[in-house]
C-alpha positions in Angstrom: 39.3 -14.4 62.5 37.5 -13.5 65.7 35.1 -15.6 67.7 32.1 -13.8 66.2 33.0 -14.7 62.6 33.6 -18.3 63.7 30.4 -18.7 65.7 28.1 -16.7 63.4 27.2 -19.6 61.1 26.1 -21.7 64.1 24.4 -19.0 66.2 22.4 -17.5 63.2 21.0 -21.0 62.4 19.5 -21.7 65.8 15.7 -21.8 65.3 14.0 -18.7 66.5 10.5 -17.4 66.7 10.0 -14.8 64.0 8.9 -11.3 65.1 5.6 -10.0 63.7 6.2 -7.8 60.7 3.3 -5.5 61.6 1.1 -4.6 64.5 -0.6 -7.6 66.2 -4.2 -6.8 67.3 -4.7 -6.9 71.0 -7.2 -9.7 70.9 -4.8 -11.9 68.9 -2.1 -11.1 71.6 -4.4 -12.3 74.3 -5.2 -15.4 72.3 -1.5 -16.3 71.9 -0.9 -15.7 75.6 -3.9 -17.8 76.7 -2.9 -20.6 74.3 0.7 -20.7 75.7 -0.7 -20.7 79.3 -3.0 -23.7 78.5 -0.1 -25.5 76.9 2.1 -24.8 80.0 -0.5 -26.4 82.3 -1.0 -29.3 79.9 2.8 -30.0 79.9 3.1 -29.8 83.7 0.6 -32.6 83.9 2.5 -35.0 81.5 4.4 -37.4 83.8 7.9 -38.4 82.7 7.9 -41.7 80.9 10.0 -44.2 82.9 10.1 -42.2 86.1 9.8 -44.1 89.4 9.1 -41.0 91.6 11.9 -39.3 93.5 12.3 -36.2 95.6 12.3 -32.7 94.2 15.7 -31.2 94.8 14.4 -27.7 93.9 11.3 -28.2 96.1 11.8 -24.9 98.0 12.5 -23.0 94.8 9.8 -24.6 92.7 7.4 -21.6 92.7 10.2 -19.3 91.5 11.5 -21.7 88.9 8.0 -22.7 87.7 7.6 -26.1 86.1 6.3 -29.2 87.9 8.5 -31.9 89.4 8.1 -35.3 87.7 6.6 -33.7 84.6 8.1 -32.9 81.2 8.7 -29.3 82.5 10.7 -30.5 85.6 13.7 -28.2 84.8 11.3 -25.2 84.6 12.8 -21.8 83.8 16.0 -22.6 85.7 18.3 -23.0 82.6 16.9 -19.8 81.1 17.6 -17.8 84.2 21.1 -19.4 84.7 22.0 -18.6 81.1 20.8 -15.0 81.6 23.0 -14.7 84.7 26.1 -15.9 82.8 25.3 -13.6 79.8 24.7 -10.6 82.1 28.0 -11.2 83.9 29.9 -11.6 80.6 28.2 -8.6 79.1 28.7 -6.5 82.2 32.4 -7.2 82.1 32.5 -6.6 78.3 34.1 -9.9 77.7 31.8 -10.7 74.7 32.7 -7.7 72.6 29.1 -7.4 71.4 27.3 -4.1 70.8 23.6 -4.7 71.5 22.7 -1.6 69.5 24.2 -3.3 66.4 21.5 -5.5 64.7 24.2 -8.1 63.7 25.5 -8.3 67.3 22.0 -8.5 68.7 21.4 -11.6 66.6 24.7 -13.1 67.8 23.9 -12.2 71.5 20.4 -13.9 71.3 21.8 -16.9 69.5 24.6 -17.3 72.1 22.1 -17.0 74.9 19.8 -19.6 73.4 22.8 -22.0 72.9 23.7 -21.4 76.5 20.2 -22.3 77.5 20.5 -25.6 75.7 23.8 -26.4 77.5 22.3 -25.4 80.9 19.2 -27.5 80.3 21.4 -30.6 79.6 23.6 -29.8 82.6 20.5 -29.6 84.8 18.8 -32.7 83.4 21.9 -35.0 83.5 22.4 -35.1 87.3 18.7 -35.3 87.9 18.5 -38.6 85.9 22.0 -40.1 86.4 23.1 -38.9 89.9 21.5 -40.1 93.2 17.8 -40.8 93.5 16.5 -37.4 92.4 14.6 -38.9 89.5 15.0 -42.7 89.7 14.1 -44.7 86.6 12.1 -47.9 86.6 14.4 -51.0 86.1 12.7 -52.1 82.9 10.3 -50.5 80.5 8.3 -51.9 77.6 8.1 -49.3 74.9 6.1 -50.6 71.9 8.0 -53.7 70.8 11.2 -52.7 72.6 12.3 -53.8 76.0 14.4 -51.1 77.6 16.9 -51.6 80.4 17.5 -49.0 83.2 20.2 -47.2 81.3 18.0 -46.9 78.2 15.1 -45.7 80.4 17.4 -43.0 81.9 18.3 -41.8 78.4 14.6 -41.6 77.5 14.0 -39.5 80.6 16.9 -37.2 79.9 15.6 -36.6 76.3 12.1 -35.7 77.8 13.6 -33.3 80.3 15.8 -31.7 77.6 12.9 -31.3 75.2 10.8 -29.8 78.0 13.5 -27.2 78.7 13.7 -26.3 75.0 9.9 -26.1 74.8 9.6 -23.7 77.7 12.3 -21.5 76.1 10.3 -21.2 72.8 7.0 -20.8 74.7 8.6 -17.8 76.4 9.7 -16.4 73.1 6.3 -16.8 71.6 4.7 -14.8 74.4 7.4 -12.1 74.4 7.0 -11.5 70.6 3.3 -12.4 69.9 1.6 -12.1 73.3 1.3 -9.8 76.3 4.2 -9.6 78.8 6.8 -12.3 79.0 6.5 -16.1 79.1 8.8 -16.4 82.2 6.6 -14.0 84.1 3.4 -15.8 82.9 4.7 -19.2 84.1 5.8 -17.8 87.5 2.3 -16.2 88.0 0.6 -19.5 86.9 2.8 -21.6 89.3 2.4 -19.2 92.3 -1.4 -18.8 91.7 -1.8 -22.5 91.7 0.1 -22.9 94.9 -1.9 -20.1 96.6 -5.3 -21.5 95.5 -4.2 -25.0 96.7 -3.0 -23.5 100.0 -6.3 -21.8 100.6 -8.8 -24.4 99.4 -7.3 -27.9 99.6 -9.6 -30.1 101.7 -6.8 -31.7 103.7 -4.5 -30.6 106.6 -2.5 -27.6 105.4 -5.4 -26.0 103.6 -6.2 -22.6 105.3 -10.0 -22.9 105.3 -9.9 -26.6 106.1 -7.6 -26.0 109.1 -10.0 -23.4 110.4 -12.9 -25.7 109.9 -11.1 -28.2 112.1 -10.3 -25.6 114.7 -13.9 -24.4 114.9 -15.3 -27.9 115.1 -12.8 -28.9 117.8 -10.9 -31.4 115.7 -7.7 -29.4 116.3 -7.5 -28.3 119.9 -5.8 -24.9 120.3 -5.3 -23.2 123.6 -4.5 -19.5 123.4 -3.2 -19.6 127.0 -0.2 -21.8 126.1 2.9 -21.0 124.0 2.3 -24.2 122.0 -1.3 -23.3 121.3 -0.4 -19.8 120.2 2.4 -21.2 118.0 -0.1 -23.6 116.3 -2.7 -20.8 115.8 -0.2 -18.2 114.4 2.5 -20.2 112.6 1.9 -23.9 112.2 1.0 -25.3 108.8 -1.5 -27.6 110.5 -3.0 -24.7 112.5 -4.5 -21.2 112.0 -1.7 -19.8 109.7 -2.7 -16.3 110.8 0.8 -14.8 110.3 1.0 -16.5 106.9 -2.3 -14.9 105.8 -1.3 -11.5 107.2 2.1 -11.7 105.4 0.5 -12.7 102.1 -1.9 -9.8 102.2 0.8 -7.3 103.3 3.1 -8.4 100.5 0.2 -7.7 98.0 -0.3 -4.3 99.5 3.3 -3.3 99.8 4.2 -4.3 96.2 1.2 -2.5 94.7 2.0 0.6 96.8 5.7 0.4 95.8 4.8 0.1 92.2 2.9 3.4 92.5 5.7 5.3 94.2 7.7 7.0 91.4 9.6 10.1 90.4 7.9 11.6 87.2 10.1 13.5 84.8 8.0 15.9 82.7 8.3 15.6 78.9 7.0 17.7 76.0 6.9 16.9 72.3 9.4 18.9 70.3 7.2 19.2 67.2 3.6 18.8 68.5 2.7 21.9 70.5 0.8 21.0 73.7 1.7 17.3 73.6 3.0 16.5 77.0 3.8 13.4 79.0 5.8 12.1 81.9 8.6 9.5 82.2 8.0 7.5 85.4 11.1 6.3 87.4 9.4 3.8 89.8 10.8 2.9 93.2 11.0 -0.7 92.0 12.5 0.5 88.7 14.2 -2.8 87.7 11.0 -4.7 88.6 11.2 -7.8 90.9 12.6 -10.1 88.1 16.2 -9.7 89.2 15.2 -11.6 92.3 14.8 -14.7 90.0 18.5 -14.4 89.3 19.5 -14.3 92.9 17.3 -17.2 93.9 18.4 -19.2 90.8 22.0 -18.7 92.0 21.2 -20.0 95.4 19.3 -22.9 93.9 22.3 -23.9 91.9 24.5 -23.8 95.0 22.1 -26.1 96.9 21.8 -28.3 93.8 25.6 -28.8 94.0 25.3 -29.7 97.6 22.5 -32.2 96.9 24.6 -33.9 94.2 27.6 -34.2 96.6 25.3 -35.5 99.3 23.8 -38.1 96.9 27.2 -39.6 96.3 27.7 -40.4 100.1 24.7 -42.7 100.5 22.1 -42.2 103.3 23.0 -39.3 105.5 26.5 -38.6 106.8 29.0 -36.0 105.8 29.9 -34.9 102.3 33.1 -36.6 101.3 33.9 -36.1 97.7 37.0 -37.9 96.2 37.3 -39.9 99.4 38.2 -36.9 101.7 36.0 -36.0 104.6 35.2 -32.3 104.2 32.8 -31.8 107.0 32.9 -28.0 106.7 31.0 -28.3 103.4 27.9 -29.7 105.1 26.2 -32.4 107.1 22.8 -33.6 105.8 19.9 -35.3 107.6 17.9 -38.3 106.4 15.6 -35.9 104.5 18.5 -34.7 102.4 18.5 -31.2 104.0 21.8 -29.5 105.2 21.9 -29.2 109.0 25.3 -27.7 109.4 28.4 -26.6 107.5 28.8 -24.3 104.5 25.7 -25.5 102.5 23.6 -25.0 105.7 24.7 -21.3 106.1 24.2 -20.6 102.4 20.7 -22.2 102.3 17.9 -19.5 102.2 15.4 -19.2 105.0 12.3 -20.9 103.6 9.8 -20.7 106.4 9.4 -19.8 110.1 10.4 -23.4 111.0 13.9 -22.6 109.8 14.7 -20.0 112.4 12.3 -19.9 115.3 14.5 -21.9 117.7 12.7 -20.7 120.8 9.5 -22.4 119.5 11.3 -25.7 119.0 11.1 -25.3 115.2 14.9 -25.1 114.5 17.1 -27.8 116.0 20.3 -25.8 115.5 22.0 -23.6 118.0 20.7 -20.0 118.1 24.0 -18.6 116.9 24.0 -20.9 113.9 20.5 -19.9 113.0 21.3 -16.2 113.3 24.4 -16.5 111.1 22.2 -18.2 108.4 19.6 -15.4 108.6 22.3 -12.8 108.4 23.9 -14.4 105.3 20.5 -14.8 103.6 19.8 -11.1 104.3 23.2 -10.0 102.9 22.9 -12.2 99.8 19.4 -11.0 99.0 19.9 -7.3 99.7 23.3 -7.0 98.0 22.5 -9.5 95.3 19.2 -7.8 94.6 20.9 -4.4 94.2 23.7 -5.8 91.9 21.4 -7.8 89.7 19.0 -4.9 89.5 21.9 -2.8 88.0 22.8 -5.6 85.6 19.1 -5.9 84.6 18.7 -2.2 83.9 21.8 -2.0 81.8 21.1 -5.2 79.7 17.4 -4.5 79.1 18.0 -0.9 77.8 16.5 0.8 80.8 19.7 2.6 81.8 20.2 6.4 81.5 21.9 6.3 78.1 19.4 3.9 76.5 16.4 5.8 78.1 17.7 9.1 76.8 18.0 7.8 73.3 14.4 6.4 73.4 13.1 9.7 74.6 15.0 11.6 71.9 13.9 9.2 69.1 10.2 9.5 70.2 10.5 13.3 69.6 10.1 14.2 73.2 12.3 16.5 75.3 12.5 17.7 78.9 11.1 21.2 79.2 13.7 23.8 80.1 16.6 21.7 78.7 18.1 21.6 75.3 16.9 18.8 73.0 20.1 16.8 73.2 20.7 13.1 74.1 23.6 14.0 76.4 21.5 16.5 78.4 18.6 14.1 78.8 21.1 11.3 79.9 22.5 13.6 82.6 19.0 14.3 84.0 18.3 10.5 84.0 21.5 9.8 85.8 20.2 11.8 88.8 17.5 9.3 89.4 17.8 5.9 87.6 21.0 4.5 89.2 20.1 5.5 92.8 16.5 4.3 92.5 17.7 1.0 90.9 19.9 0.2 93.9 17.4 1.2 96.5 14.6 -0.7 94.8 16.7 -3.9 94.3 17.8 -3.9 98.0 14.2 -3.2 99.2 12.8 -6.2 97.2 15.6 -8.5 98.6 14.7 -7.4 102.1 10.9 -8.0 101.5 11.6 -11.4 100.1 13.6 -12.6 103.2 11.0 -11.0 105.5 8.1 -12.9 103.8 10.0 -16.2 103.9 10.7 -15.8 107.6 7.1 -15.2 108.5 5.7 -17.7 106.0 3.0 -17.4 103.3 -0.2 -19.1 102.3 0.6 -22.3 100.3 4.3 -22.0 101.3 4.9 -20.3 97.9 7.9 -18.3 99.4 8.4 -14.6 99.7 10.4 -14.2 96.5 7.7 -16.1 94.5 4.9 -14.1 96.0 6.7 -10.8 95.3 7.3 -11.9 91.7 3.7 -13.0 91.2 2.2 -9.7 92.5 4.7 -7.5 90.7 4.3 -9.4 87.4 0.5 -9.3 87.6 0.6 -5.6 88.3 2.8 -4.9 85.3 0.7 -7.3 83.2 -2.3 -5.2 84.1 -0.5 -2.0 83.1 0.6 -3.5 79.8 -2.9 -4.7 79.0 -4.2 -1.2 79.8 -1.5 0.3 77.5 -2.2 -2.1 74.7 -5.9 -1.2 74.9 -5.1 2.5 74.7 -2.9 1.9 71.7 -5.6 -0.1 70.1 -8.1 2.7 70.6 -5.7 5.4 69.4 -3.5 4.2 66.6 -1.6 7.5 66.3 -0.1 6.8 69.8 1.6 3.7 68.4 3.4 5.8 65.8 4.3 8.4 68.4 5.9 5.8 70.7 7.5 3.8 67.9 5.2 0.7 68.2 4.7 0.6 64.4 
């Protein structure tokens, strides 16, 4: 008996959101999407019962991983993304032996991925509660008529984090099946938008408009004739943030432009004379979503470093199992790596991480340049690799696309109506564009991080938010078109 037969009774019994049996009206889709978005914001404002504060270990990745530190949704979409990485790697290496075109194997694949999300949620929540001071628990808690000690409080916090991770999984599933777009994309846009609005409007130091109010009224003195004054005006969080604003606007413009750059393959309907269309192969064909996988991988590496650091007490060198392994990393009092392997593997988060000539980075210039180079390589190469995985596992590859075109009754003018012929035409464009687009997105993400953004949302998060919003706009327009012309739903297999 193979593993599929042994695991099938378990995987098929995991609760799942049922797909709609017939077409869901557009207004109802919008209602489901809006309802889940309201629930998401509601859950991010529910503080963990028994928590005594703590420091966000995923602080620099928070916009990408969504969620809110100290709330029920502290783990965010991290476990979902990590499980997706594992499944993509296993599927890409054909170690699962599952054919995603087979309905039975599709159910097993989805069940296995969901089970893996549960495991990853538990593995993420456990060290947050029980290791170091990431989420310290109050010593005692009175819960109804029960007096809970610290260990019991930690268990209560773990259960809350686990349930939050499970909730966000099913919220994503509801949006994907009954709403517009995907839940993961919706949560990222919500998190990034909140950070952007806060970065622009907050009436404290760090808010863009408030900083300029202080500069204009003379509360912040800036001299354009000194390097320190220019640095404050252009880069500093407590200054003008001119470069951050320019970078934010440029990212918006570049992503919208890149989404419009495409190779359009002409199509004609085999049975309906005069019915023509085009299949667009966009420059960012795999979308920006594979960047979540790269950043999640980096976040997990830094998470491991933080756990090791937490076992050494305040500051010092990581020394697991009693051996001093200084090459792994040395951490400062703020819990950030300042040298060693974990320093070089840490992404560039802001201009302060690499502008050594402005006194922002305390490391030697050669150390900073090595870190920048590694971040560039990881993001560019990782972006290209995960883009390929993404295309193949989401049925966007040449073979799957050719079958979709064939099943819709369309064909490429001048070529025989054959799946193999269509696939060969698609192979001229899709693989190359996928690699170029993935690498370009990785380069843009590092560039945006190096220059800084409004609200410190991070280059990857901003890229994701703009791209997801653009695709959401396209999907809403398509849904409205299908609603107005029901025949188009039948032509494109939506019913």
